[in-house]
C-alpha beads as a LAMMPS data file, in Angstrom:
LAMMPS data file: protein, C-alpha beads

239 atoms
238 bonds

1 atom types
1 bond types

-500.0 500.0 xlo xhi
-500.0 500.0 ylo yhi
-500.0 500.0 zlo zhi

Masses

1 110.0

Atoms # bond

1 1 1 15.311 9.590 -17.461
2 1 1 12.350 8.300 -15.429
3 1 1 11.183 4.781 -16.427
4 1 1 8.141 3.131 -14.804
5 1 1 7.557 -0.563 -15.005
6 1 1 4.690 -2.837 -13.920
7 1 1 5.972 -6.351 -13.930
8 1 1 5.495 -9.804 -12.634
9 1 1 7.453 -10.418 -9.439
10 1 1 9.031 -13.462 -11.153
11 1 1 10.762 -11.129 -13.629
12 1 1 12.643 -9.228 -10.870
13 1 1 16.300 -10.097 -11.120
14 1 1 18.538 -10.687 -8.071
15 1 1 20.328 -7.424 -8.812
16 1 1 17.046 -5.526 -8.919
17 1 1 15.839 -7.198 -5.710
18 1 1 19.032 -6.130 -4.024
19 1 1 18.622 -2.563 -5.324
20 1 1 15.152 -2.527 -3.874
21 1 1 16.367 -3.671 -0.498
22 1 1 19.156 -1.005 -0.408
23 1 1 16.499 1.699 -1.256
24 1 1 14.219 0.371 1.508
25 1 1 17.117 0.221 3.985
26 1 1 17.858 3.927 3.417
27 1 1 14.610 4.912 5.144
28 1 1 13.731 2.077 7.498
29 1 1 15.560 0.770 10.559
30 1 1 15.757 -2.699 12.014
31 1 1 15.303 -4.333 8.675
32 1 1 15.652 -8.080 8.284
33 1 1 17.026 -8.994 4.818
34 1 1 15.479 -12.441 4.863
35 1 1 12.023 -11.140 5.818
36 1 1 12.276 -8.404 3.003
37 1 1 13.172 -10.965 0.351
38 1 1 10.561 -13.502 1.559
39 1 1 7.854 -10.857 1.555
40 1 1 8.734 -9.745 -1.946
41 1 1 8.709 -13.372 -3.348
42 1 1 5.112 -13.911 -2.133
43 1 1 3.899 -10.982 -4.185
44 1 1 2.574 -11.187 -7.742
45 1 1 3.465 -7.831 -9.117
46 1 1 6.029 -5.096 -8.599
47 1 1 5.881 -1.466 -9.638
48 1 1 9.297 0.118 -10.005
49 1 1 10.381 3.572 -10.971
50 1 1 13.973 4.152 -11.987
51 1 1 15.861 7.341 -12.734
52 1 1 18.754 6.228 -14.925
53 1 1 20.328 3.207 -13.451
54 1 1 18.887 3.414 -9.954
55 1 1 15.518 2.629 -8.448
56 1 1 13.899 5.650 -6.683
57 1 1 10.498 4.110 -5.893
58 1 1 8.746 0.787 -5.728
59 1 1 5.576 -0.906 -4.552
60 1 1 4.673 -4.623 -4.324
61 1 1 1.214 -6.217 -4.933
62 1 1 -0.378 -9.488 -4.187
63 1 1 -3.711 -10.565 -5.686
64 1 1 -5.720 -13.350 -4.109
65 1 1 -9.214 -14.649 -3.478
66 1 1 -10.997 -14.581 -0.140
67 1 1 -14.379 -15.848 0.997
68 1 1 -16.219 -13.656 3.560
69 1 1 -19.803 -14.392 4.521
70 1 1 -20.110 -16.849 1.626
71 1 1 -18.989 -14.092 -0.855
72 1 1 -16.021 -14.521 -3.136
73 1 1 -13.863 -11.445 -3.049
74 1 1 -10.724 -10.416 -5.032
75 1 1 -8.200 -8.874 -2.680
76 1 1 -5.451 -6.551 -3.740
77 1 1 -2.854 -6.531 -0.916
78 1 1 -0.184 -3.808 -0.933
79 1 1 3.237 -4.754 0.490
80 1 1 6.369 -2.688 0.830
81 1 1 6.083 0.794 -0.683
82 1 1 8.824 3.446 -0.738
83 1 1 9.554 6.605 -2.608
84 1 1 12.965 8.373 -2.187
85 1 1 12.163 11.729 -0.495
86 1 1 14.015 13.641 -3.187
87 1 1 11.150 12.481 -5.500
88 1 1 8.140 13.058 -3.279
89 1 1 7.087 16.031 -5.439
90 1 1 7.124 13.860 -8.576
91 1 1 4.086 11.607 -7.734
92 1 1 5.830 8.579 -9.068
93 1 1 3.729 5.640 -7.778
94 1 1 0.125 6.817 -7.925
95 1 1 -0.099 6.972 -11.782
96 1 1 1.142 3.375 -12.386
97 1 1 -0.936 2.095 -9.421
98 1 1 -3.977 3.727 -11.179
99 1 1 -3.096 2.010 -14.429
100 1 1 -2.951 -1.269 -12.493
101 1 1 -6.365 -0.717 -10.977
102 1 1 -7.869 0.204 -14.394
103 1 1 -6.608 -3.047 -15.899
104 1 1 -7.713 -5.073 -12.881
105 1 1 -11.270 -3.628 -13.003
106 1 1 -11.444 -4.357 -16.676
107 1 1 -10.219 -7.933 -16.448
108 1 1 -12.222 -8.666 -13.305
109 1 1 -15.326 -6.586 -14.078
110 1 1 -17.728 -9.098 -12.589
111 1 1 -15.916 -9.419 -9.276
112 1 1 -15.948 -7.572 -5.956
113 1 1 -12.473 -6.152 -5.660
114 1 1 -11.019 -4.621 -2.430
115 1 1 -7.705 -2.901 -1.609
116 1 1 -6.265 -4.217 1.608
117 1 1 -3.669 -1.679 2.736
118 1 1 -1.455 -1.855 5.848
119 1 1 0.601 1.215 6.647
120 1 1 2.900 2.641 9.310
121 1 1 3.100 6.047 7.555
122 1 1 0.668 8.884 7.183
123 1 1 1.788 9.555 3.558
124 1 1 0.586 6.189 2.363
125 1 1 -2.667 6.387 4.299
126 1 1 -3.421 9.697 2.677
127 1 1 -4.027 7.951 -0.695
128 1 1 -7.387 6.766 0.771
129 1 1 -9.157 10.110 1.518
130 1 1 -7.550 11.753 -1.512
131 1 1 -8.608 9.162 -4.062
132 1 1 -11.549 7.161 -2.621
133 1 1 -14.981 8.126 -1.462
134 1 1 -15.340 5.473 1.192
135 1 1 -12.927 3.334 3.170
136 1 1 -12.245 1.907 6.637
137 1 1 -11.165 3.198 9.100
138 1 1 -12.576 6.645 8.463
139 1 1 -13.634 9.784 10.227
140 1 1 -17.042 9.663 8.582
141 1 1 -19.843 6.971 8.650
142 1 1 -17.899 3.687 8.544
143 1 1 -19.330 0.985 6.297
144 1 1 -19.767 -1.834 8.792
145 1 1 -19.764 -4.429 6.054
146 1 1 -16.297 -3.388 4.984
147 1 1 -15.124 -3.387 8.575
148 1 1 -16.138 -7.002 8.846
149 1 1 -14.372 -7.821 5.648
150 1 1 -11.258 -6.034 6.933
151 1 1 -11.258 -7.789 10.215
152 1 1 -11.815 -11.141 8.577
153 1 1 -8.979 -10.884 6.119
154 1 1 -6.648 -9.275 8.555
155 1 1 -7.156 -11.942 11.203
156 1 1 -6.564 -14.627 8.597
157 1 1 -3.340 -13.081 7.385
158 1 1 -1.947 -11.847 10.656
159 1 1 -3.588 -14.184 13.230
160 1 1 -0.989 -13.556 15.939
161 1 1 -0.660 -9.831 15.831
162 1 1 -3.881 -8.185 14.480
163 1 1 -6.257 -6.659 17.048
164 1 1 -9.699 -6.069 15.530
165 1 1 -10.622 -3.612 18.387
166 1 1 -7.938 -1.213 17.246
167 1 1 -7.349 -2.306 13.648
168 1 1 -3.652 -2.422 14.362
169 1 1 -0.925 -4.991 13.538
170 1 1 1.691 -5.103 16.300
171 1 1 4.227 -7.684 15.265
172 1 1 5.653 -9.581 18.278
173 1 1 9.073 -10.252 16.681
174 1 1 11.440 -8.124 14.763
175 1 1 9.828 -5.223 12.929
176 1 1 11.111 -2.376 10.807
177 1 1 10.168 1.220 11.381
178 1 1 10.618 4.571 9.586
179 1 1 13.613 6.742 10.235
180 1 1 12.776 9.861 12.304
181 1 1 12.915 12.111 9.266
182 1 1 10.006 10.233 7.666
183 1 1 7.974 9.944 10.888
184 1 1 7.873 13.646 11.362
185 1 1 4.886 15.489 10.007
186 1 1 5.612 18.758 8.125
187 1 1 4.274 21.813 9.938
188 1 1 1.882 22.645 7.150
189 1 1 0.201 19.247 7.548
190 1 1 0.116 18.886 11.333
191 1 1 -3.396 20.266 11.530
192 1 1 -4.768 18.153 8.684
193 1 1 -7.646 16.139 9.939
194 1 1 -6.663 12.927 8.155
195 1 1 -3.090 13.066 9.408
196 1 1 -4.374 13.619 12.975
197 1 1 -6.831 10.746 12.426
198 1 1 -4.043 8.385 11.305
199 1 1 -1.821 9.315 14.231
200 1 1 -4.695 8.757 16.687
201 1 1 -5.612 5.480 15.161
202 1 1 -2.097 4.192 15.075
203 1 1 -0.142 5.855 17.920
204 1 1 2.474 3.138 17.715
205 1 1 3.441 3.993 14.087
206 1 1 6.804 5.393 15.341
207 1 1 7.819 1.871 16.471
208 1 1 6.535 0.059 13.442
209 1 1 2.826 -0.696 14.207
210 1 1 0.627 -0.786 11.063
211 1 1 -2.862 0.374 10.595
212 1 1 -5.058 -1.986 8.498
213 1 1 -7.263 -0.318 5.917
214 1 1 -9.718 -1.372 3.228
215 1 1 -11.562 0.207 0.399
216 1 1 -13.467 -1.156 -2.593
217 1 1 -11.898 -0.786 -6.023
218 1 1 -14.700 0.421 -8.269
219 1 1 -15.299 3.366 -10.521
220 1 1 -18.223 4.420 -8.265
221 1 1 -15.857 4.658 -5.245
222 1 1 -12.980 6.509 -6.909
223 1 1 -12.978 10.340 -6.619
224 1 1 -12.741 12.462 -9.715
225 1 1 -9.092 13.252 -8.873
226 1 1 -8.308 9.505 -9.201
227 1 1 -9.874 9.075 -12.625
228 1 1 -7.015 10.706 -14.541
229 1 1 -4.578 8.154 -13.115
230 1 1 -6.734 5.238 -14.437
231 1 1 -5.670 6.470 -17.928
232 1 1 -1.880 6.489 -17.208
233 1 1 -0.080 4.938 -20.181
234 1 1 3.562 6.018 -19.660
235 1 1 4.689 2.716 -18.153
236 1 1 6.097 -0.598 -19.410
237 1 1 4.008 -3.723 -18.657
238 1 1 6.046 -6.859 -18.293
239 1 1 3.638 -9.812 -17.851

Bonds

1 1 1 2
2 1 2 3
3 1 3 4
4 1 4 5
5 1 5 6
6 1 6 7
7 1 7 8
8 1 8 9
9 1 9 10
10 1 10 11
11 1 11 12
12 1 12 13
13 1 13 14
14 1 14 15
15 1 15 16
16 1 16 17
17 1 17 18
18 1 18 19
19 1 19 20
20 1 20 21
21 1 21 22
22 1 22 23
23 1 23 24
24 1 24 25
25 1 25 26
26 1 26 27
27 1 27 28
28 1 28 29
29 1 29 30
30 1 30 31
31 1 31 32
32 1 32 33
33 1 33 34
34 1 34 35
35 1 35 36
36 1 36 37
37 1 37 38
38 1 38 39
39 1 39 40
40 1 40 41
41 1 41 42
42 1 42 43
43 1 43 44
44 1 44 45
45 1 45 46
46 1 46 47
47 1 47 48
48 1 48 49
49 1 49 50
50 1 50 51
51 1 51 52
52 1 52 53
53 1 53 54
54 1 54 55
55 1 55 56
56 1 56 57
57 1 57 58
58 1 58 59
59 1 59 60
60 1 60 61
61 1 61 62
62 1 62 63
63 1 63 64
64 1 64 65
65 1 65 66
66 1 66 67
67 1 67 68
68 1 68 69
69 1 69 70
70 1 70 71
71 1 71 72
72 1 72 73
73 1 73 74
74 1 74 75
75 1 75 76
76 1 76 77
77 1 77 78
78 1 78 79
79 1 79 80
80 1 80 81
81 1 81 82
82 1 82 83
83 1 83 84
84 1 84 85
85 1 85 86
86 1 86 87
87 1 87 88
88 1 88 89
89 1 89 90
90 1 90 91
91 1 91 92
92 1 92 93
93 1 93 94
94 1 94 95
95 1 95 96
96 1 96 97
97 1 97 98
98 1 98 99
99 1 99 100
100 1 100 101
101 1 101 102
102 1 102 103
103 1 103 104
104 1 104 105
105 1 105 106
106 1 106 107
107 1 107 108
108 1 108 109
109 1 109 110
110 1 110 111
111 1 111 112
112 1 112 113
113 1 113 114
114 1 114 115
115 1 115 116
116 1 116 117
117 1 117 118
118 1 118 119
119 1 119 120
120 1 120 121
121 1 121 122
122 1 122 123
123 1 123 124
124 1 124 125
125 1 125 126
126 1 126 127
127 1 127 128
128 1 128 129
129 1 129 130
130 1 130 131
131 1 131 132
132 1 132 133
133 1 133 134
134 1 134 135
135 1 135 136
136 1 136 137
137 1 137 138
138 1 138 139
139 1 139 140
140 1 140 141
141 1 141 142
142 1 142 143
143 1 143 144
144 1 144 145
145 1 145 146
146 1 146 147
147 1 147 148
148 1 148 149
149 1 149 150
150 1 150 151
151 1 151 152
152 1 152 153
153 1 153 154
154 1 154 155
155 1 155 156
156 1 156 157
157 1 157 158
158 1 158 159
159 1 159 160
160 1 160 161
161 1 161 162
162 1 162 163
163 1 163 164
164 1 164 165
165 1 165 166
166 1 166 167
167 1 167 168
168 1 168 169
169 1 169 170
170 1 170 171
171 1 171 172
172 1 172 173
173 1 173 174
174 1 174 175
175 1 175 176
176 1 176 177
177 1 177 178
178 1 178 179
179 1 179 180
180 1 180 181
181 1 181 182
182 1 182 183
183 1 183 184
184 1 184 185
185 1 185 186
186 1 186 187
187 1 187 188
188 1 188 189
189 1 189 190
190 1 190 191
191 1 191 192
192 1 192 193
193 1 193 194
194 1 194 195
195 1 195 196
196 1 196 197
197 1 197 198
198 1 198 199
199 1 199 200
200 1 200 201
201 1 201 202
202 1 202 203
203 1 203 204
204 1 204 205
205 1 205 206
206 1 206 207
207 1 207 208
208 1 208 209
209 1 209 210
210 1 210 211
211 1 211 212
212 1 212 213
213 1 213 214
214 1 214 215
215 1 215 216
216 1 216 217
217 1 217 218
218 1 218 219
219 1 219 220
220 1 220 221
221 1 221 222
222 1 222 223
223 1 223 224
224 1 224 225
225 1 225 226
226 1 226 227
227 1 227 228
228 1 228 229
229 1 229 230
230 1 230 231
231 1 231 232
232 1 232 233
233 1 233 234
234 1 234 235
235 1 235 236
236 1 236 237
237 1 237 238
238 1 238 239
């Protein structure tokens, strides 16, 4: 039985944290246990999906304030995200993430909210063109204001390894990277323009480089396909 939870990071037990690490370790190489646990503990929310007793997907979220050009912005920063390949066809994380966005927009209706996403995989990147009208980086006209916001917050968060000229985070120390099976692009998708765009923007993704991305979270910027996920109710909220 599939069970989806959106819960405060502080509610994650040591056993659940270890289970998340084991799932992550199945599909990434060169993992550092201490870095993984430290990254998790700085997050505010965790989305988990379990099938019976085992986790099959999870994603972590941090919410924080930033000031850019004297504007106060609410930033949603996505951390580690993984779905077991056996469940890729089940679309496990998009619906609860949509529910999270719906609640965030309702509770912070008067604020500018942006999703700051860093990714080393094309599958995660594809959530931007599929569900949002505008984002950076993009193949189309790039909102320069958003690019400035992206560079500002990325430089603040990753001052030693973010390059604004490329939009890439290249960690100087130990980094994890996807196993070869997840790096490969299925034949049917090799000619997709957004997949090619991701690979061209982040040629070092195979060794763990991450592409920094930004989009505004607002109903005006969400494509029709994304609206149905804003109404997702089949999850447990644990505040």
